[in-house]
N, C-alpha and C positions, 0 to 999 in steps of 0.2 A: 404221380408225386403230389404230395399235399403241400404245394408251394404257399398257400395262404393260411396254413395251420401254424399257430404260434408254437405248439409243442414240437413240431418238426424242427423249427429254427432253434429252439432251446436245446434240444438233444444234439443237433448238429454243432452248436457252439460248445457244449460240454464235451463232445467227442473230440473236437479240434483242440480244446484246451488240454484234455487228457493225453492226446497224442503228443502235444508239445512238451508236457511234463515228462513223459516216458522217453521221448527221443532226445531231449536236450542234453542229458549227461553223455550220450553216445556220440555227439558231434564235437569236433575239435574246437577249442577256444582260441581266438586270435591273441588274447593277452598272454596266454601261456606259452605260445610259440616264440622262440628267439627271433629278433629282427633279421639277423644274418648269422649263419653258423660260423663259429670261430671268432666273431667280433667281440671286443670288450663291451661290457654293459653300458659304458658311458657314451658310446657312439650311437647315433640315431639309426643307422642302417647302412646298407651297402653304398659305396661311393661309385660314381660313374668314372669310366676310364678317361684319362686326360690326353692320351695319344690318339692321333688319327692315322690314317694310312700313310700320309706324307711325313709323319714324325713330328708334327707340330700340334700344339694344343688348339682347341677351338677358338681361342682368343688371338691366335696368330703368333704367340711366343714360341720360341724353340724349347722343346721338352728336354729335361736333363738326361 
């Protein structure tokens, strides 16, 4: 391997950039995916459950 040759590193960098350009459209985008399926768009994401096994919320209040 020509580790000290500058042309080796230039071609390696160009090959990595080319692979990124080719593979980027094939990978899923985070911003295109909904935060949670079935949620309205104004909600930030899924909510955690308020009930525990005992039937109370984590703050100790009785659940409705």
